[in-house]
C-alpha positions in Angstrom: -13.0 -27.6 59.3 -12.0 -30.8 61.0 -10.1 -33.2 58.9 -11.7 -36.6 58.3 -9.2 -39.4 58.8 -9.6 -43.0 58.0 -9.1 -45.5 60.7 -6.6 -48.3 60.5 -9.5 -50.7 59.9 -10.9 -48.7 57.0 -7.5 -48.6 55.2 -6.9 -51.6 52.8 -3.4 -53.0 53.2 -1.4 -53.3 50.0 1.6 -55.4 49.3 4.9 -54.0 47.9 4.1 -55.6 44.4 0.7 -53.8 44.3 2.4 -50.6 45.3 4.7 -50.9 42.3 1.9 -51.6 39.9 -0.2 -48.6 41.2 2.9 -46.3 40.9 3.6 -47.5 37.4 -0.1 -47.0 36.3 -0.2 -43.5 37.8 3.0 -42.6 36.1 1.8 -43.9 32.7 -1.6 -42.1 33.1 0.2 -38.8 33.9 2.5 -39.1 30.9 -0.5 -39.8 28.6 -2.6 -36.9 29.9 -0.6 -34.1 31.4 -3.6 -31.9 31.5 -4.9 -33.9 34.6 -1.7 -33.4 36.5 -1.5 -30.4 38.9 0.6 -27.7 37.4 2.2 -26.8 40.7 3.6 -30.3 41.0 5.5 -30.0 37.7 8.9 -28.6 37.3 9.3 -25.7 34.7 10.8 -28.2 32.3 7.8 -30.5 32.6 5.2 -27.7 32.1 4.7 -28.2 28.3 1.7 -27.4 26.2 -1.2 -29.7 26.0 -0.5 -30.5 22.3 3.0 -29.6 21.3 3.2 -28.2 17.8 4.4 -30.7 15.3 7.5 -29.6 13.5 6.7 -29.0 9.8 8.9 -31.0 7.4 9.9 -28.8 4.5 10.1 -30.6 1.2 12.9 -29.9 -1.3 10.4 -28.1 -3.5 9.3 -25.8 -0.7 12.8 -25.1 0.4 13.8 -24.2 -3.1 10.8 -21.9 -3.6 11.4 -20.0 -0.3 15.1 -19.3 -0.6 16.1 -15.7 -0.4 18.8 -15.5 -3.0 21.8 -17.5 -1.7 21.7 -16.4 1.9 20.2 -19.7 3.0 17.1 -18.2 4.6 13.7 -19.8 4.0 10.2 -18.7 4.8 10.1 -20.8 7.9 13.5 -19.8 9.2 14.1 -16.4 10.9 17.5 -17.0 12.4 18.0 -13.3 12.9 14.9 -13.1 15.3 15.5 -14.3 18.8 13.4 -17.3 19.8 11.8 -15.5 22.8 10.9 -12.6 20.6 9.5 -14.8 17.9 7.3 -16.6 20.4 6.2 -13.3 21.9 5.2 -12.0 18.5 3.1 -15.1 17.9 1.4 -14.9 21.3 0.7 -11.2 20.8 -2.3 -12.0 18.6 -3.2 -10.4 15.3 -0.3 -7.9 15.0 2.0 -9.1 12.3 -0.2 -7.8 9.5 0.1 -4.3 10.9 3.9 -4.6 10.9 3.7 -5.7 7.2 1.4 -2.8 6.5 3.8 -0.3 8.2 6.9 -1.5 6.3 4.9 -1.6 3.0 3.8 2.0 3.5 7.4 3.1 4.2 8.6 1.2 1.1 6.0 2.8 -1.1 6.8 6.2 0.3 10.5 5.7 -0.3 9.9 5.1 -4.0 7.7 8.2 -4.3 10.1 10.3 -2.1 13.0 9.6 -4.5 10.8 11.2 -7.2 9.4 14.1 -5.2 12.8 15.2 -3.8 13.8 16.5 -7.2 10.8 18.8 -7.3 12.4 21.0 -4.6 16.1 20.2 -5.3 15.8 21.5 -8.8 15.5 25.0 -7.3 19.0 24.8 -5.7 21.0 22.6 -8.0 23.1 23.9 -11.0 22.5 22.8 -14.6 24.8 20.2 -16.1 27.2 22.6 -17.7 26.9 25.3 -15.1 30.0 25.8 -12.9 29.6 25.5 -9.1 30.1 28.5 -6.9 30.5 29.1 -3.1 27.3 31.0 -2.8 25.2 28.1 -4.3 23.3 30.4 -6.5 22.6 28.9 -9.9 20.6 29.7 -13.0 19.5 26.0 -13.1 18.0 24.1 -15.9 16.1 25.6 -18.8 12.4 25.3 -19.2 12.7 22.6 -21.9 15.2 20.6 -19.8 12.9 20.8 -16.8 10.1 19.5 -19.0 12.2 16.5 -20.0 13.2 15.8 -16.4 9.7 16.0 -15.1 8.0 14.0 -17.9 10.6 11.3 -18.1 9.2 9.8 -14.9 5.7 9.5 -16.3 7.1 8.1 -19.6 9.1 5.5 -17.7 6.0 4.5 -15.6 3.8 4.2 -18.7 6.5 2.1 -20.4 6.7 -0.4 -17.5 3.2 -0.5 -16.0 2.0 -3.5 -18.1 5.3 -5.5 -17.8 5.3 -4.9 -14.1 1.8 -6.1 -13.7 2.5 -9.3 -15.6 5.7 -9.8 -13.7 3.8 -9.7 -10.3 1.4 -12.3 -11.6 4.3 -14.5 -12.7 7.1 -14.0 -10.1 5.2 -12.6 -7.1 4.9 -9.3 -5.4 7.9 -9.8 -3.1 10.5 -10.2 -5.8 9.1 -7.6 -8.2 8.6 -4.9 -5.7 11.9 -5.5 -4.1 13.6 -5.2 -7.5 11.7 -1.9 -8.1 12.8 -0.5 -4.7 16.4 -1.4 -5.2 16.3 0.1 -8.7 14.8 3.3 -7.3 17.4 3.6 -4.6 20.3 3.0 -6.9 19.0 5.5 -9.5 18.7 8.1 -6.7 22.2 7.5 -5.4 23.6 7.9 -9.0 21.6 11.0 -9.7 24.3 13.5 -8.6 26.9 11.8 -10.8 24.5 11.7 -13.8 23.4 15.3 -13.3 27.1 16.5 -13.4 27.9 14.3 -16.5 25.2 15.0 -19.0 21.5 15.9 -19.2 20.8 12.6 -21.1 22.1 10.5 -18.1 20.1 12.6 -15.8 16.9 12.0 -17.8 17.8 8.2 -17.9 17.9 8.2 -14.0 14.5 9.8 -13.9 13.2 7.3 -16.4 14.4 4.4 -14.1 12.6 6.1 -11.2 9.4 6.0 -13.4 9.9 2.3 -14.0 10.1 1.7 -10.2 7.1 3.9 -9.6 5.0 1.7 -11.9 5.1 -1.1 -9.3 3.5 0.9 -6.6 -0.2 0.6 -7.2 -0.1 -3.1 -8.3 1.7 -3.7 -5.1 -1.0 -1.9 -3.1 -3.6 -4.2 -4.7 -1.6 -7.4 -4.0 -0.8 -6.5 -0.4 -4.4 -5.6 0.3 -5.9 -8.7 -1.2 -3.3 -10.9 0.6 -2.7 -9.4 4.0 -5.9 -7.5 4.8 -9.1 -9.1 6.1 -12.1 -8.1 4.2 -13.3 -6.1 7.2 -10.1 -4.0 7.1 -9.7 -3.5 3.4 -10.6 0.2 3.7 -7.9 0.7 6.3 -5.3 -1.1 4.3 -6.2 0.6 1.1 -6.2 4.1 2.7 -2.9 3.5 4.5 -1.1 2.0 1.5 -2.3 4.7 -1.0 -1.1 7.5 1.4 2.5 7.1 0.2 2.1 10.1 -2.1 1.3 12.3 0.9 3.9 10.8 3.2 6.7 11.2 0.7 5.9 14.9 0.2 5.6 15.6 3.9 9.1 14.0 4.4 11.0 15.1 1.3 10.0 18.8 1.1 11.3 20.0 4.5 14.3 17.6 4.5 15.3 18.7 1.0 14.9 22.3 1.9 17.1 21.9 5.0 19.8 20.0 3.2 19.9 22.4 0.3 20.4 25.3 2.6 23.1 23.5 4.7 26.8 23.0 3.9 26.0 19.5 2.7 24.5 20.8 -0.4 21.9 19.4 -2.9 23.8 16.1 -3.5 23.1 15.0 0.1 19.4 15.1 -0.7 19.8 12.2 -3.2 22.3 10.3 -1.1 20.0 10.4 2.0 17.0 9.3 0.1 18.8 6.5 -1.7 20.4 5.1 1.4 17.1 5.1 3.3 15.5 3.3 0.4 18.0 0.5 0.5 17.6 0.1 4.3 13.8 0.1 4.1 13.5 -2.4 1.3 16.0 -4.7 2.9 13.8 -4.9 6.0 10.7 -5.3 3.9 12.1 -8.1 1.9 13.2 -10.0 5.0 9.8 -9.9 6.5 7.3 -9.8 3.6 5.8 -13.0 2.1 3.5 -13.4 -0.8 1.4 -15.7 1.4 0.9 -15.1 5.1 1.1 -18.8 5.8 4.7 -18.7 4.6 5.7 -16.4 7.4 6.8 -18.4 10.5 6.0 -15.4 12.8 2.3 -15.6 11.9 -0.2 -17.1 14.3 -2.9 -19.5 13.2 -5.5 -17.1 14.6 -4.3 -14.2 12.5 -4.1 -16.3 9.4 -7.6 -17.4 9.9 -8.8 -13.8 10.4 -7.1 -12.7 7.2 -8.6 -15.5 5.2 -12.1 -15.3 6.7 -14.8 -14.6 4.0 -12.4 -14.7 1.1 -13.8 -18.0 -0.3 -17.4 -18.5 -1.2 -17.1 -22.3 -0.8 -15.6 -22.0 2.7 -18.8 -23.0 4.4 -19.3 -26.0 2.2 -15.7 -27.1 1.9 -13.4 -25.9 4.6 -10.3 -27.2 2.9 -10.9 -25.2 -0.3 -9.9 -21.8 1.1 -9.1 -19.1 -1.4 -5.7 -18.6 0.2 -4.7 -22.2 0.4 -1.9 -23.9 -1.4 -3.8 -24.1 -4.6 -5.3 -20.7 -5.1 -3.8 -18.5 -2.3 -0.5 -18.1 -4.1 -2.2 -16.8 -7.1 -4.2 -14.3 -5.1 -1.0 -13.0 -3.5 0.8 -12.8 -6.8 2.9 -15.9 -6.5 3.6 -17.9 -9.7 2.5 -21.5 -10.1 1.8 -23.7 -13.0 -1.4 -24.9 -11.3 -3.1 -21.5 -11.5 -5.1 -20.3 -14.4 -4.3 -17.1 -16.2 -5.6 -13.7 -15.1 -8.9 -13.0 -16.9 -7.6 -9.7 -18.4 -10.4 -9.4 -21.0 -13.2 -10.2 -18.5 -11.8 -7.7 -16.0 -11.5 -5.0 -18.6 -15.1 -5.5 -19.8 -16.7 -5.4 -16.3 -18.8 -2.3 -15.7 -18.0 -2.0 -12.0 -14.3 -1.9 -12.9 -15.0 0.9 -15.4 -16.5 2.8 -12.5 -13.4 2.3 -10.5 -11.2 3.6 -13.3 -13.5 6.6 -14.0 -13.4 7.7 -10.3 -9.6 7.2 -10.2 -9.0 9.3 -13.4 -11.0 12.3 -12.0 -9.4 12.1 -8.6 -5.8 11.8 -10.0 -6.1 14.7 -12.5 -7.4 17.0 -9.7 -4.8 15.8 -7.2 -2.0 16.3 -9.8 -3.2 19.8 -10.2 -3.0 20.6 -6.5 0.3 18.8 -5.9 2.1 20.3 -8.9 0.7 23.8 -9.3 -0.4 24.8 -5.8 3.0 26.3 -4.9 2.8 28.6 -8.0 -0.8 29.5 -7.2 0.0 30.3 -3.5 2.9 32.5 -4.5 1.4 34.4 -7.5 -2.3 34.6 -6.6 -2.3 34.4 -2.8 1.0 36.4 -2.7 2.9 34.4 -0.1 6.7 34.7 0.2 9.0 32.0 -1.0 9.7 30.7 2.5 6.1 30.5 3.5 5.1 29.0 0.2 7.2 25.8 0.9 5.6 25.1 4.2 2.1 26.2 3.2 2.2 23.9 0.2 2.9 20.9 2.5 0.0 21.8 4.8 -2.9 20.6 2.5 -1.0 17.3 1.8 -0.5 16.7 5.5 -4.2 17.1 6.1 -5.0 14.8 3.2 -2.9 12.1 4.7 -4.6 12.4 8.1 -8.1 12.3 6.5 -7.1 9.4 4.4 -6.2 7.2 7.3 -9.2 8.2 9.4 -11.6 7.8 6.6 -10.3 4.4 5.6 -10.6 3.1 9.1 -14.1 4.6 9.6 -15.3 3.1 6.3 -14.7 -0.4 7.9 -16.3 0.5 11.2 -19.5 2.2 10.1 -22.4 -0.2 10.2 -26.1 0.1 9.4 -25.5 0.8 5.7 -24.7 -1.5 2.8 -21.1 -1.6 1.7 -22.1 -0.3 -1.7 -23.8 2.7 -0.2 -20.7 3.5 1.9 -18.5 3.3 -1.3 -20.8 5.8 -3.0 -20.9 8.2 0.0 -17.1 8.2 0.6 -16.4 8.6 -3.1 -18.9 11.5 -3.3 -17.2 13.2 -0.4 -13.8 12.7 -2.0 -14.7 14.0 -5.4 -18.0 15.8 -5.0 -17.2 17.9 -1.9 -13.7 18.6 -3.3 -15.4 20.0 -6.4 -17.5 22.3 -4.2 -14.5 23.7 -2.4 -12.6 24.0 -5.7 -15.5 26.0 -7.2 -15.4 28.3 -4.2 -11.6 28.7 -4.7 -12.2 29.6 -8.3 -14.2 32.7 -7.3 -11.9 33.8 -4.5 -10.8 37.4 -5.1 -7.3 38.6 -4.4 -6.3 39.8 -1.0 -7.9 36.8 0.9 -4.8 34.7 1.5 -5.9 33.0 4.7 -9.3 32.1 3.2 -7.6 30.8 0.0 -5.2 28.5 2.0 -8.2 27.2 4.0 -10.2 26.4 0.8 -7.1 24.8 -0.8 -6.5 22.7 2.3 -10.2 21.6 2.5 -10.2 20.7 -1.2 -7.0 18.6 -0.9 -8.1 17.0 2.4 -11.4 15.7 1.0 -9.4 13.6 -1.5 -8.4 11.5 1.5 -11.9 9.9 1.5 -11.0 8.1 -1.7 -9.6 5.2 0.4 -13.2 4.3 1.2 -14.4 5.1 -2.3 -13.0 3.8 -5.6 -9.8 2.4 -4.1 -11.7 0.2 -1.7 -14.2 -0.7 -4.5 -11.3 -2.0 -6.6 -10.2 -4.4 -3.8 -13.8 -5.6 -3.1 -14.8 -6.2 -6.7 -11.5 -7.7 -8.0 -10.4 -9.5 -4.9 -7.4 -11.7 -5.8 -7.0 -9.8 -9.1 -6.9 -6.4 -7.5 -3.2 -6.0 -8.4 -4.2 -5.8 -12.1 -7.1 -3.4 -11.5 -4.8 -1.1 -9.5 -2.0 -1.5 -12.1 -4.4 0.2 -14.5 -5.0 2.9 -11.9 -1.2 3.3 -11.9 -1.4 3.8 -15.7 -4.1 6.4 -15.2 -1.9 8.1 -12.6 0.9 8.3 -15.1 -1.5 9.6 -17.7 -2.7 12.3 -15.3 0.9 13.3 -14.8 1.1 14.0 -18.6 -2.4 15.4 -19.1 -2.6 17.9 -16.2 0.6 19.9 -17.1 -0.5 20.1 -20.7 -4.1 21.2 -19.8 -2.9 23.8 -17.3 -0.3 25.1 -19.7 -2.9 25.5 -22.3 -5.3 27.4 -20.0 -2.7 29.5 -18.2 -1.0 32.1 -20.3 -0.4 35.0 -18.0 -1.4 33.4 -14.7 -4.2 35.9 -14.1 -7.0 35.3 -11.7 -9.5 34.8 -14.5 -7.3 32.0 -16.0 -7.0 30.3 -12.7 -10.8 30.5 -12.3 -11.2 28.6 -15.6 -8.6 26.0 -14.5 -10.4 25.2 -11.2 -13.9 25.1 -12.8 -12.8 22.7 -15.5 -11.2 20.4 -12.9 -14.3 20.7 -10.7 -16.5 19.6 -13.6 -14.2 16.6 -14.2 -14.6 15.6 -10.6 -18.4 15.8 -10.7 -18.7 13.8 -14.0 -16.4 11.0 -13.0 -18.0 10.7 -9.5 -21.4 10.3 -11.1 -20.1 7.5 -13.4 -18.6 5.8 -10.3 -21.7 6.0 -8.2 -23.8 4.5 -11.1 -21.5 1.5 -11.7 -20.0 0.9 -8.2 -20.7 -2.3 -6.2 -19.1 -3.9 -3.2 -19.8 -7.5 -4.4 -17.1 -9.5 -6.1 -17.2 -9.9 -9.8 -18.0 -13.3 -11.4 -14.4 -13.9 -12.5 -13.2 -14.0 -8.9 -15.3 -17.1 -8.2 -16.9 -19.1 -11.0 -19.5 -20.5 -8.6 -21.2 -17.1 -8.2 -24.6 -17.0 -9.7 -27.5 -14.6 -10.1 -25.3 -11.5 -10.2 -26.1 -8.0 -11.4 -24.9 -6.7 -14.7 -22.5 -4.3 -13.0 -20.2 -7.1 -11.9 -20.7 -9.3 -15.0 -18.3 -8.8 -18.0 -20.0 -7.4 -21.0 -18.7 -10.3 -23.0 -20.8 -12.7 -20.9 -23.9 -10.5 -21.3 -23.5 -10.4 -25.1 -23.1 -14.2 -25.2 
């Protein structure tokens, strides 16, 4: 195309003064609106964003509240993260919550692994007064001593579950869970010394592990309500509650290998304790009780996490449930501005009763599988000692895989109401497990492969509970889910005491008929508790999560309000 050129007559002559004025105006216009300037004409230093982010001025109060001990770090300062990496993580979109989720799962698994590793190590460690020998063959602890060592964890957890829940409300999840993790790691590191000193010291270390364990489920509730979008609550709940399976999958083979090596049984506790300190240090440096306090978070991801968590959001945008006034309470941060947790209202809500009923049935049955399946596999299915260890880990591994897949699918499935999905997933977790457990009860001897298959299917179905009562707890209680799950923690500890007593009462000789009665009773418990859950379950938030909610069903209204 031919260029069109202006003739000399068409061009208006300008004086030198006018040229200076035009140049100055163009320069001023370009400095005021850089978006109109061609990018290719700017140097790399001049290519700045359209609206540079304004630096946030941290007040003295904020700086004091976000200090990490005396190290000088604050929630807005990550000096150990390179600037380029920090910017890349922000521009990467909604990814930080998954990093938080991963570290939290590892931290939860570390606490549980410190407890589980003893379940295998007790087979290869000497009693307190028993002399060591080169062959590493020991008589071990007596039956009564083992009972004390196993039950001391449950006693410690029962002792601390209420104080831990109150501490999370007052001091925040970050501080309380970090303290629990460090306590668990130190108790594990000192376990070999305590075991060689006196049985009382050994029991005391196990008691401390129980105290640390009591912080797990409240932490799961707080992290889910704080860091998970409502659309991903099933995924978060399933992943976070999978720490029981992950810990067993890691601890059992590692403990077995170390016990058989020249390092001996002491190395099992040293490895678990050291890993616990490392994991919790990383978790503490990254985790925040409020996503907005983490400088690595992008505004897009914060908005996605907060979306739908405030019923007044459409009418009043600034009144978000995760803002400076109420968000810290949701995440477990303490503040004088926040009201108290409505403990009595929560405890008198029918939908919460359904959550606790489903949890109790699930936990009693799971405790049966995890504690007594090795004994069943060896005595009834007649597997060797070596095969029993790996075979016992197989059902737990499948349970973990099903839990993650089921939790994710419960968020992705559409076309059904959320309440319907809760009932279906919980019915698969408890009802279908009861069916397989009943089939296992009538399995004759000599069918080892079929027995392992039924045991694996029974255990794997429990993985659907992430989309059942666990997810229901998060949806109903919202910002107070840490208290609801703290009571599930209490029920878990109660199941740890009830199940051994019940099985010990029913099993005298370990015959096939006695095992049939054990499985049938546990299957009946599963069916009854699932029916209670399905009748009371709802996906709608309770009235005490938002006082503006009106015209609600009786299932999510406290009985105290109905009586009034």
